[in-house]
C-alpha positions as CSV (number, residue, x, y, z in Angstrom):
1,M,71.6,123.3,108.8
2,T,74.5,122.8,105.8
3,R,76.7,125.3,104.1
4,Q,77.4,125.4,100.4
5,A,80.7,123.2,99.9
6,S,83.6,125.0,98.9
7,Q,86.9,123.7,97.1
8,P,89.9,123.3,99.0
9,T,92.4,126.1,99.5
10,E,95.9,125.1,101.4
11,G,94.7,126.9,104.1
12,S,91.0,124.6,104.3
13,L,93.4,122.2,104.8
14,S,94.9,123.0,107.7
15,I,93.6,122.1,111.3
16,D,92.7,125.4,112.0
17,A,90.2,125.6,109.3
18,D,86.5,124.5,110.1
19,W,86.4,121.1,111.0
20,G,83.2,121.1,113.0
21,V,81.2,119.9,109.9
22,Q,80.3,116.2,108.4
23,Y,80.0,115.1,104.8
24,V,76.9,113.7,103.6
25,D,75.0,113.6,100.0
26,G,77.3,116.5,98.8
27,E,77.0,119.0,101.6
28,W,78.4,120.1,104.8
29,I,76.6,119.7,107.7
30,E,77.5,122.0,110.4
31,R,77.9,120.8,113.9
32,G,74.5,122.4,115.2
33,D,73.2,121.1,118.5
34,R,75.5,117.8,118.2
35,D,78.3,117.7,120.8
36,G,81.3,117.7,120.0
37,I,84.8,115.6,120.4
38,D,87.9,117.0,120.9
39,V,91.0,116.5,119.0
40,F,94.2,116.8,120.5
41,D,98.3,117.2,119.4
42,P,99.6,114.7,120.6
43,S,103.0,116.8,121.0
44,T,101.9,119.5,122.7
45,R,98.4,117.7,124.3
46,E,97.0,121.2,123.2
47,R,93.2,120.8,121.8
48,V,93.4,121.6,118.1
49,A,90.0,121.0,116.3
50,T,86.8,119.4,117.6
51,V,84.2,117.9,115.2
52,P,80.7,116.8,115.4
53,A,80.0,113.7,117.4
54,G,77.7,112.3,115.2
55,T,74.2,110.4,115.8
56,T,72.5,107.5,114.3
57,D,70.4,110.0,112.0
58,D,73.6,110.9,110.4
59,V,74.3,107.5,109.9
60,D,71.4,107.1,108.0
61,A,71.3,110.1,106.4
62,A,74.7,108.6,104.9
63,Y,73.7,105.6,103.7
64,D,70.3,106.9,102.1
65,A,72.9,109.1,100.3
66,A,75.3,106.4,99.5
67,E,72.4,104.0,98.4
68,S,70.8,106.6,95.8
69,A,73.9,107.9,94.2
70,Q,75.4,104.3,93.6
71,P,73.4,102.4,90.6
72,E,74.0,105.5,88.6
73,W,78.0,105.7,89.5
74,A,78.0,101.9,89.0
75,E,76.6,102.4,85.2
76,T,79.3,105.6,84.7
77,P,82.0,105.0,81.8
78,P,85.1,103.7,83.4
79,H,87.2,106.8,82.1
80,R,85.2,109.1,84.1
81,K,85.6,107.1,87.1
82,A,89.4,106.8,86.8
83,S,89.7,111.0,85.8
84,V,88.0,111.3,88.9
85,I,90.6,108.8,90.7
86,R,93.7,110.8,88.5
87,S,92.5,114.5,90.0
88,F,92.3,113.1,93.8
89,V,95.9,112.3,92.9
90,D,96.5,115.8,91.6
91,A,94.5,116.9,94.1
92,L,97.1,115.1,97.0
93,D,100.3,116.6,95.4
94,D,98.7,120.3,95.0
95,H,98.5,120.1,99.1
96,F,101.3,117.6,99.8
97,G,103.0,120.0,102.7
98,A,99.2,120.6,104.2
99,L,98.7,116.8,104.7
100,Q,102.3,116.3,106.0
101,T,101.5,119.2,108.9
102,L,98.3,117.9,109.1
103,L,99.4,114.5,109.8
104,T,101.8,115.8,112.5
105,E,99.2,118.0,114.2
106,E,96.8,115.3,114.4
107,S,98.5,111.8,115.2
108,G,102.3,112.9,116.1
109,S,103.5,112.0,113.0
110,C,107.4,112.7,112.7
111,A,108.6,114.1,109.6
112,T,109.9,111.1,108.1
113,K,106.5,109.3,108.7
114,A,104.1,111.8,107.5
115,K,106.1,112.3,104.3
116,F,106.3,108.8,103.5
117,E,102.6,108.5,104.7
118,V,101.2,111.0,101.8
119,M,103.3,109.1,99.5
120,T,101.6,105.7,99.9
121,A,98.2,107.6,99.8
122,K,99.4,108.4,96.4
123,G,100.4,105.7,95.2
124,V,97.3,103.6,96.4
125,A,95.5,106.2,94.1
126,Q,97.7,105.8,91.2
127,E,96.5,102.1,91.6
128,A,93.2,102.4,91.9
129,A,93.2,104.6,89.1
130,G,93.5,101.7,86.4
131,F,91.1,99.7,88.2
132,P,88.2,100.9,86.2
133,T,89.6,100.0,82.7
134,R,91.1,97.1,84.2
135,L,88.2,95.5,85.7
136,S,87.6,92.4,83.7
137,G,85.5,89.0,83.7
138,E,86.0,85.1,81.9
139,L,83.9,83.0,79.6
140,K,83.4,79.6,81.3
141,D,82.7,76.5,78.8
142,S,78.5,75.1,79.3
143,L,77.7,72.0,79.8
144,I,74.8,72.6,78.0
145,P,74.8,72.8,74.4
146,G,74.3,76.3,72.7
147,K,75.0,77.8,75.8
148,D,77.5,81.0,76.8
149,N,78.6,81.4,80.9
150,R,80.5,84.7,80.9
151,V,81.2,85.7,85.0
152,E,81.4,89.5,85.2
153,R,82.8,91.7,88.3
154,I,80.5,94.2,89.7
155,P,80.2,96.7,92.2
156,A,79.0,95.0,95.4
157,G,77.4,98.6,96.4
158,V,78.0,100.4,99.2
159,V,80.7,100.0,101.2
160,T,81.9,100.8,104.8
161,V,85.2,102.1,105.5
162,I,86.0,102.4,109.7
163,T,89.5,103.7,109.8
164,P,92.4,103.5,112.8
165,W,94.3,106.6,113.8
166,N,98.2,105.3,113.4
167,F,98.0,105.6,109.7
168,P,94.6,107.6,109.3
169,L,95.8,108.7,105.5
170,S,97.1,105.9,104.3
171,L,95.0,103.6,105.7
172,T,91.7,105.8,104.4
173,A,92.8,106.0,101.1
174,R,93.4,102.2,100.3
175,A,89.8,101.3,101.0
176,V,87.7,104.6,100.0
177,L,90.0,104.9,96.5
178,P,89.7,101.1,95.3
179,A,85.9,101.1,96.4
180,L,85.1,104.4,94.6
181,A,87.1,103.2,91.3
182,L,85.3,100.1,91.0
183,G,81.9,101.7,91.0
184,N,80.9,101.7,94.9
185,T,79.7,104.1,97.0
186,V,81.5,104.9,101.0
187,V,80.3,105.4,103.8
188,L,83.5,106.5,105.9
189,K,83.7,106.7,109.8
190,P,87.2,108.1,111.1
191,A,88.7,107.2,114.0
192,P,88.3,109.6,116.8
193,N,91.7,111.0,117.3
194,T,92.2,111.4,113.7
195,P,89.0,112.4,111.8
196,V,90.5,115.5,109.6
197,S,93.5,113.3,108.0
198,G,91.2,110.1,108.5
199,G,88.2,111.3,107.3
200,L,86.9,114.8,106.6
201,V,90.5,115.6,104.4
202,F,88.9,112.8,102.2
203,A,85.5,114.8,101.4
204,R,87.6,118.2,100.6
205,L,90.0,116.5,98.1
206,F,87.4,115.0,96.3
207,E,85.5,118.0,96.1
208,E,88.3,119.3,94.3
209,A,88.3,116.2,92.2
210,G,85.4,116.5,91.3
211,L,83.5,113.7,93.2
212,E,79.8,113.8,92.4
213,P,77.4,114.3,95.4
214,G,76.5,110.9,97.4
215,L,79.6,109.2,96.3
216,L,81.6,109.9,99.0
217,N,79.9,110.5,103.2
218,V,81.8,111.2,105.7
219,V,80.6,111.1,109.5
220,T,82.5,111.4,112.6
221,G,81.7,110.0,115.8
222,R,82.3,108.3,119.0
223,D,83.7,104.7,118.7
224,E,80.6,103.3,120.6
225,E,77.9,105.3,119.4
226,V,78.2,105.6,115.4
227,G,81.1,103.4,114.9
228,D,78.4,100.4,116.0
229,A,75.7,101.8,114.0
230,I,78.2,101.9,110.7
231,S,79.4,98.7,111.1
232,G,76.1,96.6,111.5
233,H,73.8,99.4,109.4
234,S,71.4,96.9,107.1
235,G,72.4,99.5,103.9
236,A,76.1,98.1,104.1
237,D,77.3,95.5,101.2
238,V,81.0,95.7,102.7
239,V,82.5,96.9,106.0
240,A,86.5,97.6,105.4
241,F,88.0,98.1,108.6
242,T,91.0,98.0,110.2
243,G,92.1,97.9,113.8
244,S,92.3,95.9,117.0
245,T,91.6,92.3,116.8
246,E,89.2,92.8,120.0
247,V,87.2,95.4,117.8
248,G,87.8,93.8,114.6
249,R,85.6,90.5,115.7
250,R,82.6,92.8,117.2
251,V,82.7,95.1,113.8
252,G,82.8,91.3,111.7
253,K,80.4,90.1,113.7
254,R,77.8,93.0,113.3
255,A,78.8,92.9,109.6
256,V,78.0,89.9,108.9
257,D,74.5,89.8,111.1
258,S,73.8,92.4,108.7
259,L,74.8,90.1,105.6
260,A,77.5,92.7,104.8
261,F,81.3,91.1,103.8
262,P,83.5,91.8,106.3
263,A,86.4,92.9,105.5
264,L,89.4,92.8,108.3
265,E,92.8,94.1,108.7
266,L,93.4,94.0,112.6
267,G,96.3,93.5,115.1
268,G,99.5,91.5,114.5
269,N,102.7,90.4,116.7
270,A,105.5,90.5,114.1
271,P,108.5,88.2,114.7
272,F,111.5,89.9,113.4
273,V,113.7,86.6,113.8
274,V,117.7,86.7,112.9
275,L,119.6,83.3,112.2
276,D,122.7,82.8,113.5
277,D,124.3,83.5,109.9
278,A,122.7,86.9,109.5
279,D,124.9,90.3,108.9
280,L,124.6,91.6,112.0
281,D,125.5,94.8,111.1
282,A,122.0,94.7,108.6
283,A,120.0,93.3,110.8
284,V,120.5,96.0,113.5
285,D,119.8,98.8,111.0
286,A,116.7,97.0,109.9
287,A,115.4,96.4,113.9
288,V,115.9,99.9,114.6
289,Y,113.8,100.9,111.3
290,G,111.1,98.2,112.1
291,T,111.0,98.8,116.0
292,V,110.2,102.7,116.4
293,Y,109.0,103.9,113.0
294,H,106.1,105.9,113.9
295,S,107.3,105.3,117.4
296,G,106.4,101.6,116.7
297,Q,102.4,102.5,116.2
298,A,102.1,100.4,113.5
299,C,100.3,96.8,113.6
300,I,103.6,95.7,111.1
301,S,106.0,97.2,113.5
302,I,108.5,94.5,114.9
303,N,106.9,92.8,118.0
304,R,109.2,90.5,118.9
305,H,112.9,89.7,118.1
306,L,113.6,86.4,118.1
307,V,117.6,86.2,118.1
308,H,119.9,83.1,118.0
309,E,121.3,82.5,121.2
310,S,124.9,82.8,119.8
311,L,124.5,86.5,118.8
312,A,122.3,87.5,121.2
313,D,124.5,89.0,123.3
314,E,125.8,91.0,121.1
315,Y,122.2,92.4,119.1
316,V,121.4,93.5,122.6
317,D,124.6,95.6,123.1
318,R,124.1,96.7,119.6
319,L,120.4,97.8,119.4
320,A,120.5,99.1,122.6
321,D,123.0,101.8,122.1
322,R,121.4,102.4,118.8
323,L,118.1,103.1,120.0
324,A,119.6,105.0,123.3
325,D,120.7,107.4,120.3
326,V,117.5,107.6,118.5
327,P,116.2,111.4,118.3
328,T,112.9,111.8,120.6
329,G,111.0,113.9,121.5
330,S,108.0,116.7,119.6
331,A,107.2,115.4,116.1
332,H,107.1,119.2,115.0
333,D,110.9,119.0,115.2
334,E,111.9,117.9,111.8
335,E,115.4,116.2,113.7
336,T,112.8,114.0,115.6
337,V,112.4,110.3,115.0
338,V,110.3,108.9,118.3
339,G,107.4,111.0,118.9
340,P,104.6,110.9,120.5
341,L,101.8,108.1,121.2
342,I,98.6,109.0,120.1
343,D,97.0,109.5,123.8
344,E,97.5,108.9,127.2
345,R,96.1,105.6,127.3
346,Q,98.3,104.1,124.5
347,R,101.3,105.7,126.7
348,D,100.4,103.7,129.7
349,S,99.3,100.3,128.0
350,V,103.2,100.2,126.4
351,L,104.4,101.5,129.5
352,E,102.9,98.6,132.2
353,H,103.6,96.0,129.4
354,V,107.8,97.1,130.0
355,D,106.9,97.4,133.9
356,D,104.8,93.5,133.9
357,T,107.6,91.9,131.5
358,V,110.4,93.3,134.2
359,E,109.1,91.9,136.9
360,A,108.4,88.7,135.0
361,G,111.9,88.3,134.9
362,A,113.1,90.4,132.3
363,T,116.3,92.5,131.6
364,L,115.8,96.3,131.2
365,E,118.8,97.4,128.5
366,T,117.3,101.2,127.5
367,G,114.5,103.3,127.7
368,G,111.1,102.0,129.5
369,E,110.2,105.6,130.8
370,T,108.7,109.0,129.2
371,V,110.6,111.6,127.6
372,S,110.3,115.3,128.4
373,I,108.8,117.8,125.7
374,D,109.6,121.5,126.7
375,G,109.0,120.8,130.0
376,L,105.8,119.2,129.5
377,D,105.0,117.2,132.1
378,D,102.8,114.8,130.9
379,S,104.3,113.5,127.7
380,L,103.2,110.9,125.9
381,V,106.9,110.1,124.1
382,V,107.9,106.8,125.5
383,A,112.0,106.3,125.2
384,P,113.0,103.1,122.9
385,T,112.7,100.3,124.9
386,V,115.1,97.2,124.2
387,L,114.6,94.4,126.5
388,S,116.4,90.9,127.5
389,E,115.9,87.8,128.8
390,V,112.4,87.8,127.4
391,T,110.3,85.1,126.7
392,N,107.3,84.5,124.4
393,D,104.8,84.8,126.8
394,M,105.7,87.8,129.1
395,A,103.5,91.1,128.6
396,A,106.2,93.1,126.1
397,A,106.3,89.8,123.6
398,C,102.4,87.9,124.0
399,N,100.8,91.3,123.5
400,E,100.8,93.8,120.5
401,H,102.6,96.4,122.9
402,F,101.9,99.2,119.9
403,G,105.2,101.2,121.4
404,P,109.1,101.9,120.4
405,V,110.1,98.8,122.7
406,A,111.9,95.7,121.5
407,P,112.0,92.2,123.4
408,V,114.5,90.0,122.8
409,I,113.7,86.5,123.1
410,T,116.4,84.4,122.0
411,F,116.5,80.7,120.3
412,A,118.8,77.5,119.7
413,D,118.0,76.4,116.2
414,D,115.3,77.1,113.5
415,D,113.3,75.1,114.3
416,E,112.8,76.6,117.8
417,A,112.6,79.9,115.6
418,V,109.6,79.2,113.9
419,E,107.7,77.7,116.5
420,L,108.7,80.8,118.8
421,A,107.5,83.1,115.9
422,N,104.2,80.9,115.1
423,D,103.3,81.0,119.1
424,T,100.7,83.9,118.9
425,E,97.1,84.0,117.7
426,Y,98.3,86.7,114.9
427,G,99.9,85.9,111.6
428,L,100.0,89.6,110.0
429,A,103.7,90.3,108.9
430,A,106.9,88.9,109.9
431,A,110.9,89.1,109.0
432,V,113.6,86.9,108.5
433,F,117.4,87.9,108.4
434,G,119.8,85.5,107.6
435,G,123.8,85.2,105.5
436,D,122.1,82.1,103.6
437,I,119.3,83.3,101.4
438,G,117.9,79.8,100.7
439,R,118.0,78.7,104.4
440,A,116.3,82.3,105.4
441,E,113.6,81.7,102.9
442,T,113.2,78.2,104.1
443,V,112.3,79.6,107.6
444,A,110.4,82.4,105.9
445,D,108.2,79.7,104.6
446,A,107.4,77.9,107.6
447,V,106.3,81.3,109.4
448,D,102.2,81.3,109.5
449,A,101.7,84.9,108.0
450,G,100.4,86.7,105.3
451,M,103.1,88.7,104.6
452,V,106.9,87.9,105.2
453,H,110.0,89.6,104.8
454,V,113.9,88.2,104.0
455,N,116.5,90.4,105.0
456,D,114.6,93.4,105.5
457,Q,112.1,94.2,108.5
458,P,108.3,94.3,108.4
459,I,107.1,97.6,107.7
460,N,106.5,97.3,103.8
461,E,103.3,98.2,101.7
462,E,102.9,98.0,98.1
463,P,100.4,99.5,96.2
464,H,99.8,96.4,94.0
465,V,101.2,93.7,96.3
466,P,98.3,92.2,98.4
467,F,98.7,93.0,102.1
468,G,96.7,91.1,104.8
469,G,97.0,88.4,107.6
470,R,96.0,85.6,108.8
471,K,94.5,83.5,112.0
472,A,93.6,86.5,114.6
473,S,95.1,89.1,111.9
474,G,92.4,89.3,109.7
475,I,90.0,88.7,106.7
476,G,90.4,89.2,103.6
477,R,93.6,91.7,101.5
478,Y,93.6,95.3,100.4
479,N,95.9,96.4,97.7
480,G,96.0,95.4,93.8
481,E,94.1,92.7,92.4
482,A,93.1,91.1,96.2
483,V,91.2,94.9,96.8
484,V,88.8,94.5,93.5
485,R,88.0,91.2,94.8
486,E,87.1,92.4,98.1
487,F,84.9,95.0,96.8
488,T,83.0,93.3,93.5
489,E,80.9,90.8,93.5
490,P,80.7,87.9,90.7
491,K,77.6,88.1,88.7
492,W,76.9,84.4,85.8
493,V,75.5,85.8,83.1
494,S,74.2,82.6,80.4
495,V,72.9,83.4,77.1
496,Q,71.4,80.2,75.2
497,R,72.3,80.8,71.6
498,K,70.5,77.4,69.9
499,Q,67.1,76.2,71.7
500,R,67.5,73.8,74.6
501,R,65.8,70.8,74.9
502,Y,64.3,69.9,78.2
503,P,63.5,65.8,79.3
504,F,59.8,66.9,80.1
C-alpha cells in the first residue's frame, strides 16, 4: 500500500513525523504487515519512532526502480543534475534547525556535533553540485595511424549505500550526493539505530529538491536481513559501505561475489603522537577535542595517545584534569560536550575495554564509569576516561574502543613512536604534534595511515580532499576527485579516421 509523496515541512522532518514508511520509485510505502524496528533516543532511552523492517521483496523493488531509472538519468544534461543537488543544499538550509534536533534525538548528538554534521553534509552537497560539469575525459595518442583514442568517465550504474549510525547525515550525504550527481541511481540502507537521519530524511529532502522517481530508493531494515540482501544484490554496480572492519569484510565479499565494486571505509585506531618538543598546552587542547568529540564515536577519533616519556606524567595530569571537567549528560542540554553512546552494547563494550586494561596493569586516572542523566538508572553516558601506563597490546589500545577513552602509551624516541603507531591492523587516520614542523612531518610520513595531520588531532574531513585509509581500514576514497573515480568507470572509444591496413 502506498501514500502520496508529500513536500517536507519543518514538522515532517521531526522525529515525531510519520516514519513508518519506506521510499521506492518515488512512492512512500506504508509499513503494512511488516515487522517494525524501534528507534530510541540515547539520552532519554525513550522510543521515538518505529520504521518498517524491510524484506527481500522491498530490496528487489528498490533495485528494479533504480535500474529502470538509471539510463535516462545518465543521459540527463549536467545542468539538470547540478540543479537538483543545489536545490538539496537549499533544502538543508531551510531545515537546518530541524536536522540538528533530529540528530540529537536519534543519534545522541550534542549541539556542537549536530551543527557541524549538518554543515559537513552541506559542504559535501556543494562540492557534488560541481561534479556534473567537471566530469571529463582525456585523449590518448594511438599506435595505429589515423586513429583517435578517447577515454571518458561514465556512471557506474546503481550505487548501493550502506551507512552507519555515528554520523548518519554527513556519511550518507558523502556517498548519495556524489553518486546522484555523477549520473548513478542509489539504493540506500541506513543503520537500524538511525534510519531517519541516515535514510528517510534524504528522501523527503530530495522530494523538495525535485529529484525524479526511482533515482533514490530507501529501504530500512535489520542488518542481518536487508543488509545482506543489499550488499550482495546482483543489481548493484558499486557497494559503498561505512562501518566496522568486521562487517565490512563480509559486505566486501558479498559485493565482489556479485561483481560490484566495494568502496569500503572501515575501522580505525588513530594514534596521536606527541613528540618531546611539542607545545604541551596546544597538544592537550587537541587531545581533548580528538578524544571526546561525539563521545569518541568516530572512526577517526584518537584511539591511542603516544607520548614521549619525558612529557608523559605532565600530559596525563593535564589531560585528566581537563577531561574530568568536560560537561557530560543529556545531548538535549546545550552545554553538554560528552553525551550518551548509541546503545547498551556500545556502552558495555567501552566499559569492558577499560576494565580489561586496568586488570592488565594500567592505571585509571579519571572516569571509567557511567554518568547518570536526570536520575536515569541505565544511562548510556560514559565519563571521559584517562588510562596511564598502558601498553599497545592492552584492550583499550589494540581495539577500536569507540568511546571517550584516552589510553596513554609512552615512547623513548621517534623510531619507537612510529613503530607503536603502526603496530595495528588499521591505517585510517593519525596525528603528530611537535615543535619542529619538519621533524613532525618526517614522523607523519612514516606513519602508515591514509590521513595524517601535523599539529592537529585526527578528526578532520574536507569535502574536496580524499578521505580513506590503508590496511584493514578500507578500500577506496571519498570526497573530491577521488569519489568521482569510485562512482564512475572509464570507457575507451576509438575512432579510425583513415582506412586501416590489416595484415591479412
